[in-house]
N, CA, C and O atoms as a DFTB+ gen file, in Angstrom:
792 C
 N C O
     1  1     292.872    -103.983     187.964
     2  2     292.340    -102.834     188.757
     3  2     292.892    -101.559     188.189
     4  3     292.160    -100.611     187.907
     5  1     294.213    -101.550     188.022
     6  2     294.702    -100.280     187.378
     7  2     294.165     -99.990     186.048
     8  3     294.015     -98.787     185.831
     9  1     293.820    -100.828     185.055
    10  2     293.214    -100.536     183.933
    11  2     291.730    -100.122     184.159
    12  3     291.229     -99.200     183.516
    13  1     291.116    -100.761     184.997
    14  2     289.661    -100.478     185.305
    15  2     289.561     -99.040     185.993
    16  3     288.594     -98.314     185.762
    17  1     290.600     -98.654     186.850
    18  2     290.430     -97.363     187.357
    19  2     290.805     -96.272     186.356
    20  3     290.289     -95.158     186.443
    21  1     291.602     -96.542     185.507
    22  2     292.027     -95.641     184.453
    23  2     290.772     -95.546     183.431
    24  3     290.444     -94.428     183.032
    25  1     290.155     -96.545     183.055
    26  2     288.921     -96.502     182.146
    27  2     287.891     -95.819     182.937
    28  3     287.203     -94.935     182.426
    29  1     287.752     -96.182     184.149
    30  2     286.493     -95.507     184.774
    31  2     286.750     -93.944     184.947
    32  3     285.799     -93.169     185.050
    33  1     287.965     -93.547     184.973
    34  2     288.201     -92.174     185.132
    35  2     287.732     -91.236     183.945
    36  3     287.470     -90.042     184.091
    37  1     287.663     -91.911     182.790
    38  2     287.032     -91.258     181.542
    39  2     285.669     -90.756     181.613
    40  3     285.281     -89.760     181.001
    41  1     284.812     -91.618     182.529
    42  2     283.537     -91.184     182.858
    43  2     283.348     -90.617     184.168
    44  3     282.572     -89.673     184.318
    45  1     283.973     -91.100     185.100
    46  2     283.779     -90.734     186.529
    47  2     284.182     -89.392     186.875
    48  3     283.529     -88.697     187.653
    49  1     285.364     -88.973     186.249
    50  2     285.939     -87.562     186.545
    51  2     285.183     -86.553     185.942
    52  3     285.001     -85.531     186.603
    53  1     284.688     -86.635     184.773
    54  2     283.853     -85.416     184.097
    55  2     282.432     -85.422     184.801
    56  3     281.811     -84.366     184.921
    57  1     281.964     -86.537     185.230
    58  2     280.595     -86.507     186.046
    59  2     280.918     -85.881     187.344
    60  3     280.144     -85.001     187.719
    61  1     281.912     -86.174     188.086
    62  2     282.178     -85.610     189.254
    63  2     282.534     -83.943     189.073
    64  3     282.090     -83.113     189.866
    65  1     283.214     -83.660     188.164
    66  2     283.562     -82.259     188.058
    67  2     282.481     -81.541     187.647
    68  3     282.475     -80.367     188.018
    69  1     281.363     -81.996     186.839
    70  2     280.265     -81.237     186.560
    71  2     279.327     -80.916     187.712
    72  3     278.626     -79.904     187.711
    73  1     279.336     -81.841     188.729
    74  2     278.450     -81.633     189.819
    75  2     279.080     -81.277     191.022
    76  3     278.416     -80.598     191.805
    77  1     280.296     -81.616     191.351
    78  2     281.037     -81.319     192.515
    79  2     280.776     -82.444     193.711
    80  3     280.277     -83.551     193.507
    81  1     281.157     -82.004     194.830
    82  2     281.088     -83.157     195.969
    83  2     279.821     -83.796     196.013
    84  3     279.759     -84.986     196.324
    85  1     278.627     -83.025     195.689
    86  2     277.283     -83.539     195.792
    87  2     277.173     -84.808     194.871
    88  3     276.211     -85.564     195.014
    89  1     278.078     -85.039     193.990
    90  2     278.083     -86.218     193.163
    91  2     277.986     -87.389     193.800
    92  3     277.320     -88.305     193.318
    93  1     278.720     -87.518     195.110
    94  2     278.771     -88.585     195.937
    95  2     277.451     -88.543     196.840
    96  3     277.506     -88.389     198.060
    97  1     276.298     -88.690     196.148
    98  2     275.141     -88.729     197.003
    99  2     274.570     -90.035     197.641
   100  3     273.816     -90.068     198.613
   101  1     275.059     -91.132     196.926
   102  2     274.606     -92.476     197.494
   103  2     273.196     -92.793     196.732
   104  3     272.560     -93.778     197.109
   105  1     272.734     -92.049     195.757
   106  2     271.472     -92.467     195.101
   107  2     271.554     -93.576     194.212
   108  3     270.586     -94.270     193.903
   109  1     272.779     -93.746     193.783
   110  2     273.132     -94.994     192.917
   111  2     274.427     -95.602     193.317
   112  3     275.182     -94.949     194.036
   113  1     274.769     -96.848     192.898
   114  2     275.975     -97.508     193.243
   115  2     277.225     -96.549     192.698
   116  3     278.247     -96.325     193.347
   117  1     276.951     -96.072     191.473
   118  2     277.972     -95.318     190.782
   119  2     278.203     -94.022     191.437
   120  3     279.266     -93.446     191.202
   121  1     277.295     -93.463     192.270
   122  2     277.434     -92.283     192.833
   123  2     277.724     -92.340     194.510
   124  3     277.741     -91.358     195.253
   125  1     277.931     -93.646     194.870
   126  2     278.044     -93.872     196.166
   127  2     279.434     -93.529     196.705
   128  3     280.384     -93.372     195.938
   129  1     279.551     -93.406     198.133
   130  2     280.905     -93.264     198.702
   131  2     281.821     -94.504     198.540
   132  3     283.039     -94.416     198.386
   133  1     281.164     -95.604     198.585
   134  2     281.875     -96.911     198.420
   135  2     282.489     -96.934     197.034
   136  3     283.653     -97.326     196.952
   137  1     281.835     -96.555     195.911
   138  2     282.333     -96.571     194.600
   139  2     283.536     -95.385     194.446
   140  3     284.499     -95.549     193.697
   141  1     283.381     -94.431     195.087
   142  2     284.298     -93.324     195.159
   143  2     285.682     -93.829     195.597
   144  3     286.710     -93.637     194.947
   145  1     285.607     -94.512     196.790
   146  2     286.685     -95.056     197.391
   147  2     287.363     -96.212     196.559
   148  3     288.590     -96.306     196.525
   149  1     286.601     -97.022     195.941
   150  2     287.000     -98.087     195.141
   151  2     287.768     -97.481     193.978
   152  3     288.841     -97.938     193.586
   153  1     287.176     -96.457     193.464
   154  2     287.913     -95.771     192.145
   155  2     289.149     -95.163     192.767
   156  3     290.230     -95.347     192.208
   157  1     289.087     -94.548     193.730
   158  2     290.378     -93.740     194.200
   159  2     291.404     -94.683     194.575
   160  3     292.569     -94.348     194.358
   161  1     291.148     -95.896     195.143
   162  2     292.246     -96.935     195.475
   163  2     292.531     -98.010     194.430
   164  3     293.374     -98.889     194.614
   165  1     291.753     -97.897     193.269
   166  2     291.915     -98.835     192.246
   167  2     293.318     -99.033     191.716
   168  3     293.817    -100.156     191.642
   169  1     293.999     -97.840     191.320
   170  2     295.229     -97.973     190.805
   171  2     296.410     -98.338     191.927
   172  3     297.293     -99.163     191.694
   173  1     296.301     -97.646     193.096
   174  2     297.349     -98.146     194.107
   175  2     297.122     -99.753     194.343
   176  3     298.017    -100.576     194.155
   177  1     296.020    -100.027     194.709
   178  2     295.854    -101.333     195.035
   179  2     296.039    -102.386     193.877
   180  3     296.623    -103.460     194.017
   181  1     295.503    -101.963     192.798
   182  2     295.948    -102.777     191.586
   183  2     297.330    -102.881     191.210
   184  3     297.755    -103.951     190.775
   185  1     298.112    -101.827     191.339
   186  2     299.540    -101.932     191.169
   187  2     300.149    -102.876     192.201
   188  3     300.884    -103.802     191.858
   189  1     299.826    -102.622     193.490
   190  2     300.450    -103.574     194.498
   191  2     300.187    -104.972     194.323
   192  3     301.075    -105.799     194.532
   193  1     298.858    -105.350     193.898
   194  2     298.604    -106.678     193.495
   195  2     299.142    -107.248     192.372
   196  3     299.280    -108.465     192.252
   197  1     299.527    -106.259     191.348
   198  2     300.179    -106.795     190.188
   199  2     301.655    -107.294     190.557
   200  3     302.149    -108.345     190.149
   201  1     302.303    -106.322     191.435
   202  2     303.727    -106.536     191.711
   203  2     303.704    -107.940     192.652
   204  3     304.568    -108.805     192.512
   205  1     302.761    -108.036     193.488
   206  2     302.556    -109.224     194.479
   207  2     302.416    -110.529     193.592
   208  3     303.137    -111.502     193.817
   209  1     301.523    -110.530     192.634
   210  2     301.128    -111.585     191.740
   211  2     302.489    -112.019     190.928
   212  3     302.809    -113.202     190.820
   213  1     303.186    -111.040     190.421
   214  2     304.386    -111.460     189.557
   215  2     305.511    -111.907     190.629
   216  3     306.258    -112.847     190.360
   217  1     305.601    -111.265     191.748
   218  2     306.564    -111.732     192.653
   219  2     306.279    -113.192     193.106
   220  3     307.258    -113.919     193.278
   221  1     305.262    -113.598     193.278
   222  2     304.949    -115.022     193.574
   223  2     305.135    -115.824     192.482
   224  3     305.505    -116.982     192.675
   225  1     304.922    -115.372     191.223
   226  2     305.006    -116.264     190.004
   227  2     306.588    -116.550     189.675
   228  3     307.003    -117.528     189.052
   229  1     307.301    -115.604     190.167
   230  2     308.805    -115.815     189.847
   231  2     309.539    -116.281     191.247
   232  3     310.755    -116.212     191.422
   233  1     308.766    -116.677     192.033
   234  2     309.267    -117.175     193.324
   235  2     310.178    -116.291     194.107
   236  3     311.232    -116.767     194.531
   237  1     309.860    -115.020     194.343
   238  2     310.592    -114.093     195.092
   239  2     310.584    -114.619     196.607
   240  3     309.550    -115.105     197.066
   241  1     311.649    -114.526     197.310
   242  2     311.729    -115.000     198.612
   243  2     310.568    -114.662     199.549
   244  3     310.083    -113.536     199.441
   245  1     310.051    -115.535     200.486
   246  2     308.877    -115.381     201.160
   247  2     308.955    -114.086     202.148
   248  3     307.995    -113.350     202.376
   249  1     310.213    -113.939     202.673
   250  2     310.413    -112.656     203.529
   251  2     310.245    -111.478     202.866
   252  3     309.658    -110.536     203.400
   253  1     310.722    -111.417     201.686
   254  2     310.681    -110.273     200.714
   255  2     309.229    -109.923     200.475
   256  3     308.805    -108.772     200.578
   257  1     308.508    -110.937     200.162
   258  2     307.047    -110.844     199.885
   259  2     306.364    -110.318     201.215
   260  3     305.494    -109.455     201.100
   261  1     306.672    -110.740     202.336
   262  2     305.992    -110.246     203.528
   263  2     306.376    -108.874     203.842
   264  3     305.595    -108.139     204.446
   265  1     307.433    -108.517     203.500
   266  2     307.830    -107.140     203.728
   267  2     307.167    -106.301     202.773
   268  3     306.760    -105.199     203.142
   269  1     306.983    -106.749     201.396
   270  2     306.184    -106.049     200.490
   271  2     304.690    -105.880     200.930
   272  3     304.105    -104.805     200.799
   273  1     304.129    -106.947     201.436
   274  2     302.658    -106.877     201.797
   275  2     302.611    -105.797     203.057
   276  3     301.738    -104.930     203.091
   277  1     303.567    -105.914     204.031
   278  2     303.501    -105.104     205.045
   279  2     303.667    -103.602     204.676
   280  3     302.919    -102.739     205.135
   281  1     304.621    -103.356     203.878
   282  2     304.778    -102.010     203.296
   283  2     303.511    -101.548     202.500
   284  3     303.082    -100.398     202.599
   285  1     302.997    -102.395     201.793
   286  2     301.836    -102.008     201.007
   287  2     300.527    -101.717     201.914
   288  3     299.676    -100.910     201.541
   289  1     300.432    -102.380     203.049
   290  2     299.285    -102.041     204.074
   291  2     299.636    -100.641     204.648
   292  3     298.787     -99.752     204.705
   293  1     300.936    -100.473     205.079
   294  2     301.279     -99.134     205.567
   295  2     300.845     -97.983     204.606
   296  3     300.111     -97.047     204.924
   297  1     301.374     -98.181     203.461
   298  2     301.086     -97.300     202.375
   299  2     299.633     -96.882     202.123
   300  3     299.270     -95.711     202.011
   301  1     298.877     -97.906     202.048
   302  2     297.402     -97.789     201.949
   303  2     296.763     -96.948     203.166
   304  3     295.970     -96.024     202.982
   305  1     297.178     -97.353     204.353
   306  2     296.690     -96.698     205.509
   307  2     297.154     -95.307     205.469
   308  3     296.316     -94.479     205.826
   309  1     298.303     -94.869     205.114
   310  2     298.839     -93.610     205.037
   311  2     297.960     -92.927     203.864
   312  3     297.505     -91.802     204.069
   313  1     297.762     -93.455     202.882
   314  2     296.862     -92.800     201.695
   315  2     295.529     -92.394     202.356
   316  3     295.021     -91.292     202.149
   317  1     295.028     -93.250     203.095
   318  2     293.680     -93.286     203.479
   319  2     293.409     -92.242     204.620
   320  3     292.372     -91.581     204.666
   321  1     294.438     -92.147     205.546
   322  2     294.227     -91.297     206.750
   323  2     295.062     -89.980     206.837
   324  3     294.710     -89.133     207.659
   325  1     296.034     -89.780     206.122
   326  2     296.877     -88.730     206.101
   327  2     296.114     -87.416     205.544
   328  3     295.648     -87.393     204.405
   329  1     296.036     -86.476     206.315
   330  2     295.216     -85.309     205.846
   331  2     295.948     -83.978     206.391
   332  3     296.277     -83.793     207.563
   333  1     296.122     -83.171     205.415
   334  2     296.726     -81.963     205.612
   335  2     295.600     -80.775     205.364
   336  3     294.865     -80.855     204.380
   337  1     295.498     -79.741     206.232
   338  2     294.578     -78.797     206.157
   339  2     295.193     -77.374     206.028
   340  3     294.544     -76.353     206.251
   341  1     296.550     -77.393     205.636
   342  2     297.244     -76.111     205.253
   343  2     298.439     -76.334     204.418
   344  3     298.915     -77.461     204.280
   345  1     298.933     -75.278     203.857
   346  2     299.964     -75.482     203.080
   347  2     301.281     -75.774     203.883
   348  3     301.636     -75.049     204.812
   349  1     301.950     -76.820     203.493
   350  2     303.081     -77.232     204.292
   351  2     304.436     -76.905     203.621
   352  3     305.111     -77.775     203.070
   353  1     304.778     -75.672     203.692
   354  2     306.030     -75.132     202.966
   355  2     307.260     -75.957     203.207
   356  3     308.068     -76.295     202.342
   357  1     307.305     -76.249     204.525
   358  2     308.546     -77.117     204.874
   359  2     308.742     -78.418     204.025
   360  3     309.789     -78.704     203.445
   361  1     307.567     -79.188     204.029
   362  2     307.529     -80.397     203.219
   363  2     308.075     -80.078     201.756
   364  3     308.974     -80.739     201.235
   365  1     307.463     -79.035     201.167
   366  2     307.811     -78.980     199.788
   367  2     309.288     -78.424     199.672
   368  3     310.035     -78.912     198.824
   369  1     309.674     -77.529     200.412
   370  2     310.921     -77.133     200.367
   371  2     312.145     -78.112     200.850
   372  3     313.203     -78.108     200.221
   373  1     311.993     -78.776     201.757
   374  2     312.942     -79.907     202.240
   375  2     312.669     -81.033     201.246
   376  3     313.658     -81.634     200.826
   377  1     311.611     -81.354     200.867
   378  2     311.284     -82.386     199.946
   379  2     312.023     -82.158     198.551
   380  3     312.676     -83.054     198.015
   381  1     311.866     -80.873     198.003
   382  2     312.489     -80.545     196.865
   383  2     314.034     -80.727     196.878
   384  3     314.646     -81.188     195.914
   385  1     314.658     -80.307     198.109
   386  2     316.033     -80.566     198.261
   387  2     316.561     -82.044     198.255
   388  3     317.628     -82.415     197.765
   389  1     315.589     -82.851     198.912
   390  2     315.906     -84.206     198.974
   391  2     315.904     -84.787     197.542
   392  3     316.820     -85.513     197.154
   393  1     314.874     -84.457     196.785
   394  2     314.820     -85.104     195.300
   395  2     316.048     -84.488     194.593
   396  3     316.618     -85.242     193.804
   397  1     316.526     -83.305     194.737
   398  2     317.661     -82.878     194.053
   399  2     318.859     -83.588     194.455
   400  3     319.735     -83.801     193.617
   401  1     318.982     -83.970     195.636
   402  2     320.165     -84.773     196.151
   403  2     319.992     -86.144     195.664
   404  3     321.014     -86.730     195.307
   405  1     318.911     -86.728     195.593
   406  2     318.832     -88.104     195.143
   407  2     319.329     -88.164     193.693
   408  3     320.130     -89.019     193.313
   409  1     318.792     -87.170     192.868
   410  2     319.192     -86.953     191.476
   411  2     320.716     -86.971     191.235
   412  3     321.300     -87.681     190.416
   413  1     321.302     -86.011     192.139
   414  2     322.707     -85.972     192.118
   415  2     323.428     -87.218     192.397
   416  3     324.445     -87.530     191.777
   417  1     322.875     -87.978     193.385
   418  2     323.474     -89.256     193.747
   419  2     323.443     -90.333     192.458
   420  3     324.362     -91.029     192.027
   421  1     322.166     -90.227     192.038
   422  2     321.895     -91.090     190.785
   423  2     322.820     -90.841     189.581
   424  3     323.278     -91.761     188.904
   425  1     323.050     -89.617     189.373
   426  2     323.920     -89.216     188.405
   427  2     325.435     -89.561     188.470
   428  3     326.106     -89.943     187.511
   429  1     325.892     -89.362     189.794
   430  2     327.126     -89.602     190.133
   431  2     327.445     -91.212     190.175
   432  3     328.548     -91.686     189.902
   433  1     326.476     -91.849     190.501
   434  2     326.588     -93.367     190.534
   435  2     326.670     -93.765     189.196
   436  3     327.593     -94.520     188.891
   437  1     325.745     -93.338     188.197
   438  2     325.732     -93.636     186.836
   439  2     327.032     -93.394     186.237
   440  3     327.659     -94.244     185.605
   441  1     327.415     -92.208     186.457
   442  2     328.727     -91.742     185.779
   443  2     329.938     -92.693     186.317
   444  3     330.880     -92.999     185.586
   445  1     329.836     -93.074     187.494
   446  2     330.956     -93.745     188.226
   447  2     331.115     -95.214     187.545
   448  3     332.226     -95.626     187.213
   449  1     330.074     -95.883     187.383
   450  2     330.107     -97.263     186.829
   451  2     329.849     -97.478     185.185
   452  3     330.008     -98.562     184.623
   453  1     329.472     -96.389     184.598
   454  2     329.114     -96.536     183.357
   455  2     330.076     -97.106     182.376
   456  3     329.647     -97.859     181.502
   457  1     331.379     -96.802     182.448
   458  2     332.426     -97.407     181.723
   459  2     332.678     -98.870     181.840
   460  3     333.165     -99.534     180.925
   461  1     332.326     -99.352     183.008
   462  2     332.571    -100.779     183.386
   463  2     331.499    -101.739     182.924
   464  3     331.571    -102.959     183.070
   465  1     330.470    -101.073     182.340
   466  2     329.306    -101.902     181.914
   467  2     329.351    -102.420     180.360
   468  3     329.968    -101.728     179.550
   469  1     328.765    -103.518     179.968
   470  2     328.761    -103.782     178.607
   471  2     327.680    -102.825     177.955
   472  3     326.985    -102.048     178.610
   473  1     327.634    -102.968     176.715
   474  2     326.849    -102.099     175.805
   475  2     325.321    -102.172     176.312
   476  3     324.781    -101.072     176.436
   477  1     324.575    -103.261     176.611
   478  2     323.345    -103.397     176.799
   479  2     323.019    -102.809     178.170
   480  3     321.998    -102.138     178.320
   481  1     323.903    -103.060     179.218
   482  2     323.700    -102.462     180.478
   483  2     323.996    -101.140     180.524
   484  3     323.481    -100.412     181.373
   485  1     324.928    -100.657     179.539
   486  2     325.199     -99.269     179.532
   487  2     323.970     -98.528     179.010
   488  3     323.668     -97.480     179.581
   489  1     323.262     -98.940     178.032
   490  2     322.085     -98.514     177.564
   491  2     320.890     -98.300     178.496
   492  3     320.113     -97.345     178.507
   493  1     320.904     -99.403     179.287
   494  2     319.807     -99.412     180.187
   495  2     320.045     -98.279     181.383
   496  3     319.119     -97.683     181.934
   497  1     321.355     -98.104     181.661
   498  2     321.761     -97.216     182.600
   499  2     321.570     -95.809     182.035
   500  3     321.175     -94.924     182.793
   501  1     321.834     -95.540     180.703
   502  2     321.485     -94.299     180.113
   503  2     320.097     -93.959     180.095
   504  3     319.711     -92.826     180.383
   505  1     319.211     -95.035     179.717
   506  2     317.743     -94.566     179.608
   507  2     317.293     -94.440     181.032
   508  3     316.341     -93.681     181.214
   509  1     317.835     -95.081     182.135
   510  2     317.298     -94.829     183.382
   511  2     317.669     -93.295     183.898
   512  3     316.844     -92.542     184.417
   513  1     318.858     -93.021     183.695
   514  2     319.295     -91.675     184.158
   515  2     318.473     -90.576     183.442
   516  3     318.177     -89.562     184.074
   517  1     318.070     -90.737     182.086
   518  2     317.473     -89.793     181.333
   519  2     315.992     -89.763     181.896
   520  3     315.398     -88.694     182.037
   521  1     315.489     -90.848     182.176
   522  2     314.113     -91.129     182.913
   523  2     314.139     -90.227     184.193
   524  3     313.177     -89.500     184.443
   525  1     315.246     -90.276     185.005
   526  2     315.396     -89.625     186.217
   527  2     315.330     -88.004     185.953
   528  3     314.763     -87.232     186.726
   529  1     315.952     -87.632     184.827
   530  2     315.908     -86.296     184.476
   531  2     314.626     -85.739     184.254
   532  3     314.254     -84.650     184.694
   533  1     313.850     -86.647     183.444
   534  2     312.374     -86.123     183.118
   535  2     311.475     -86.160     184.482
   536  3     310.539     -85.366     184.581
   537  1     311.731     -86.991     185.427
   538  2     311.213     -87.032     186.736
   539  2     311.440     -85.767     187.524
   540  3     310.547     -85.229     188.178
   541  1     312.734     -85.293     187.429
   542  2     313.220     -84.051     188.207
   543  2     312.559     -82.860     187.701
   544  3     312.125     -81.961     188.421
   545  1     312.489     -82.895     186.188
   546  2     311.790     -81.802     185.644
   547  2     310.374     -81.637     185.877
   548  3     309.860     -80.519     185.905
   549  1     309.672     -82.792     186.057
   550  2     308.340     -82.931     186.427
   551  2     308.049     -82.455     187.833
   552  3     307.035     -81.803     188.083
   553  1     308.978     -82.798     188.785
   554  2     309.048     -82.377     190.074
   555  2     309.162     -80.846     190.161
   556  3     308.447     -80.204     190.930
   557  1     310.072     -80.275     189.360
   558  2     310.351     -78.827     189.283
   559  2     308.957     -78.124     188.907
   560  3     308.465     -77.157     189.489
   561  1     308.365     -78.897     187.683
   562  2     307.148     -78.242     187.231
   563  2     305.969     -78.197     188.322
   564  3     305.138     -77.290     188.373
   565  1     306.010     -79.254     189.151
   566  2     305.027     -79.391     190.190
   567  2     305.169     -78.233     191.099
   568  3     304.183     -77.594     191.466
   569  1     306.486     -77.922     191.505
   570  2     306.784     -76.779     192.255
   571  2     306.215     -75.642     191.903
   572  3     305.579     -74.981     192.724
   573  1     306.387     -75.222     190.488
   574  2     305.789     -74.174     189.881
   575  2     304.299     -74.132     189.835
   576  3     303.702     -73.084     190.081
   577  1     303.692     -75.211     189.535
   578  2     302.341     -75.488     189.415
   579  2     301.602     -75.291     190.817
   580  3     300.476     -74.796     190.880
   581  1     302.282     -75.693     191.881
   582  2     301.436     -75.598     193.242
   583  2     301.914     -74.308     193.864
   584  3     301.123     -73.636     194.527
   585  1     303.111     -73.940     193.695
   586  2     303.599     -72.666     194.421
   587  2     303.654     -71.561     193.315
   588  3     302.776     -71.388     192.470
   589  1     304.773     -70.859     193.434
   590  2     305.122     -69.707     192.475
   591  2     305.533     -70.248     191.127
   592  3     306.364     -71.155     191.114
   593  1     304.996     -69.748     189.890
   594  2     304.268     -68.713     189.887
   595  2     302.751     -68.947     189.592
   596  3     302.017     -68.017     189.257
   597  1     302.327     -70.209     189.730
   598  2     301.037     -70.483     189.176
   599  2     300.035     -70.495     190.341
   600  3     298.848     -70.279     190.096
   601  1     300.513     -70.773     191.783
   602  2     299.655     -70.830     192.911
   603  2     298.619     -71.704     192.951
   604  3     297.543     -71.355     193.436
   605  1     298.803     -72.887     192.472
   606  2     297.765     -73.929     192.480
   607  2     297.277     -74.173     193.807
   608  3     296.095     -74.508     193.889
   609  1     297.938     -74.074     194.850
   610  2     297.549     -74.317     196.251
   611  2     296.984     -73.003     196.925
   612  3     296.524     -72.974     198.066
   613  1     297.068     -72.044     196.170
   614  2     296.588     -70.601     196.625
   615  2     295.523     -70.111     195.608
   616  3     295.880     -69.068     195.060
   617  1     294.393     -70.546     195.230
   618  2     293.659     -70.189     194.096
   619  2     293.345     -68.749     194.102
   620  3     293.277     -68.144     193.032
   621  1     293.122     -68.081     195.371
   622  2     292.928     -66.648     195.329
   623  2     294.033     -65.783     194.733
   624  3     293.792     -64.707     194.184
   625  1     295.343     -66.334     194.873
   626  2     296.487     -65.781     194.139
   627  2     296.433     -66.146     192.718
   628  3     296.767     -65.286     191.903
   629  1     296.064     -67.286     192.316
   630  2     295.973     -67.711     191.040
   631  2     295.047     -66.793     190.214
   632  3     295.387     -66.344     189.119
   633  1     293.769     -66.518     190.843
   634  2     292.892     -65.711     190.200
   635  2     293.271     -64.165     190.070
   636  3     292.944     -63.441     189.130
   637  1     294.065     -63.771     191.251
   638  2     294.555     -62.325     191.354
   639  2     295.507     -62.072     190.038
   640  3     295.470     -61.125     189.253
   641  1     296.294     -63.119     190.047
   642  2     297.538     -62.926     189.046
   643  2     297.049     -63.472     187.642
   644  3     297.857     -63.464     186.713
   645  1     295.799     -63.934     187.450
   646  2     295.387     -64.519     186.231
   647  2     296.280     -65.598     185.737
   648  3     296.663     -65.540     184.568
   649  1     296.653     -66.578     186.506
   650  2     297.702     -67.554     186.188
   651  2     296.967     -68.798     185.659
   652  3     297.638     -69.809     185.449
   653  1     295.693     -68.805     185.436
   654  2     295.076     -70.192     184.925
   655  2     295.626     -70.812     183.751
   656  3     295.929     -72.002     183.664
   657  1     295.749     -69.850     182.758
   658  2     296.301     -70.298     181.465
   659  2     297.757     -71.015     181.683
   660  3     298.111     -72.027     181.078
   661  1     298.549     -70.303     182.670
   662  2     299.965     -70.979     182.924
   663  2     299.712     -72.286     183.521
   664  3     300.591     -73.138     183.396
   665  1     298.624     -72.573     184.161
   666  2     298.372     -73.764     184.846
   667  2     297.998     -74.875     183.888
   668  3     298.357     -76.031     184.113
   669  1     297.290     -74.549     182.833
   670  2     297.038     -75.536     181.754
   671  2     298.413     -76.076     180.940
   672  3     298.724     -77.235     180.665
   673  1     299.095     -74.869     180.667
   674  2     300.526     -75.371     180.035
   675  2     301.395     -76.077     180.893
   676  3     301.925     -77.127     180.528
   677  1     301.602     -75.526     182.126
   678  2     302.532     -76.300     183.034
   679  2     302.064     -77.720     183.393
   680  3     302.821     -78.690     183.445
   681  1     300.728     -77.747     183.638
   682  2     300.157     -79.130     183.856
   683  2     300.351     -80.108     182.786
   684  3     300.614     -81.281     183.049
   685  1     300.226     -79.655     181.536
   686  2     300.504     -80.558     180.284
   687  2     301.924     -80.768     180.331
   688  3     302.280     -81.932     180.144
   689  1     302.804     -79.922     180.535
   690  2     304.239     -80.238     180.435
   691  2     304.702     -81.210     181.552
   692  3     305.680     -81.941     181.396
   693  1     303.996     -81.188     182.630
   694  2     304.362     -82.044     183.745
   695  2     303.997     -83.598     183.278
   696  3     304.733     -84.580     183.375
   697  1     302.785     -83.544     182.798
   698  2     302.202     -84.837     182.314
   699  2     303.057     -85.458     181.275
   700  3     303.328     -86.656     181.345
   701  1     303.551     -84.614     180.195
   702  2     304.469     -85.134     179.205
   703  2     305.655     -85.588     179.732
   704  3     306.090     -86.660     179.313
   705  1     306.308     -84.931     180.638
   706  2     307.388     -85.247     181.368
   707  2     307.305     -86.758     182.070
   708  3     308.101     -87.684     181.919
   709  1     306.173     -86.725     182.832
   710  2     305.918     -88.153     183.520
   711  2     305.747     -89.378     182.414
   712  3     306.176     -90.525     182.546
   713  1     305.131     -88.927     181.476
   714  2     304.904     -90.076     180.330
   715  2     306.335     -90.407     179.809
   716  3     306.666     -91.592     179.791
   717  1     307.108     -89.562     179.434
   718  2     308.388     -89.908     178.908
   719  2     309.263     -90.522     179.989
   720  3     310.018     -91.437     179.661
   721  1     309.229     -90.116     181.201
   722  2     309.978     -90.655     182.310
   723  2     309.557     -92.115     182.492
   724  3     310.429     -92.962     182.686
   725  1     308.324     -92.435     182.442
   726  2     307.744     -93.792     182.649
   727  2     308.165     -94.651     181.514
   728  3     308.583     -95.790     181.723
   729  1     308.066     -94.126     180.265
   730  2     308.324     -94.914     179.062
   731  2     309.968     -95.228     179.124
   732  3     310.358     -96.366     178.864
   733  1     310.817     -94.279     179.444
   734  2     312.205     -94.589     179.460
   735  2     312.575     -95.568     180.607
   736  3     313.513     -96.359     180.508
   737  1     311.686     -95.452     181.834
   738  2     311.962     -96.288     182.902
   739  2     311.703     -97.812     182.455
   740  3     312.478     -98.743     182.673
   741  1     310.615     -97.881     181.866
   742  2     310.129     -99.189     181.229
   743  2     311.137     -99.754     180.185
   744  3     311.394    -100.958     180.197
   745  1     311.689     -98.950     179.322
   746  2     312.564     -99.339     178.342
   747  2     314.004     -99.878     179.124
   748  3     314.612    -100.902     178.813
   749  1     314.345     -99.028     180.096
   750  2     315.545     -99.396     180.832
   751  2     315.379    -100.726     181.429
   752  3     316.256    -101.586     181.349
   753  1     314.237    -100.902     182.037
   754  2     314.068    -102.267     182.660
   755  2     314.123    -103.418     181.647
   756  3     314.690    -104.477     181.914
   757  1     313.511    -103.176     180.465
   758  2     313.400    -104.225     179.438
   759  2     314.750    -104.401     178.998
   760  3     315.150    -105.563     178.927
   761  1     315.557    -103.444     178.679
   762  2     316.894    -103.726     178.162
   763  2     317.842    -104.212     179.012
   764  3     318.816    -104.866     178.639
   765  1     317.546    -103.859     180.366
   766  2     318.421    -104.491     181.381
   767  2     318.199    -105.902     181.699
   768  3     319.080    -106.687     182.049
   769  1     316.759    -106.206     181.528
   770  2     316.451    -107.689     181.837
   771  2     316.975    -108.691     180.614
   772  3     317.380    -109.844     180.768
   773  1     316.873    -108.013     179.449
   774  2     317.394    -108.557     178.173
   775  2     318.768    -109.034     178.293
   776  3     319.216    -110.140     177.993
   777  1     319.496    -107.788     178.892
   778  2     320.933    -108.183     179.090
   779  2     321.332    -109.215     179.938
   780  3     322.272    -109.961     179.665
   781  1     320.563    -109.306     181.107
   782  2     320.761    -110.266     181.955
   783  2     320.558    -111.755     181.485
   784  3     321.278    -112.692     181.833
   785  1     319.444    -111.838     180.622
   786  2     319.252    -113.117     180.032
   787  2     320.281    -113.513     179.105
   788  3     320.495    -114.721     179.005
   789  1     320.968    -112.696     178.400
   790  2     322.173    -112.951     177.675
   791  2     323.290    -113.404     178.262
   792  3     324.301    -113.607     177.589
């Protein structure tokens, strides 16, 4: 489902962008509200099913799987029903502080135990902390993209200050940081699991 959602985006997103909300007219299955919801949920649901399938195949404890299923349902309901109709500055401000605190705890924990690990686990930890660095930079970039100086959540200010070009650049930087972060995270998991097998 994750792959299907990603592939469908190559056609669906440009079509939606060229027509706007009227694209979901219901005149065909492709342009129906049902297809729109299926596309929007394809990656979250697909990712959850992937984790669930692998958890079952490696015989994760039943209670853990039930917790995961319950949490997945709560997450899907939240994604479907949570709606915000104004800028929630407190969420962004407090959320940014929480992200920075979590990064600081991660760095402190990594530094504290790094010298006690073997070479493979040390490499896995190093890759993980660098992944966190790129995630932090992406979060900081989102702050600039949505707020000052690009004003993505205030399009009237974006137009007033002619910040569209900055949005293109900052958006590309954020995506690049996310790609690198996910790659490093995957490598960290791979190296860590290889170390465990040895």
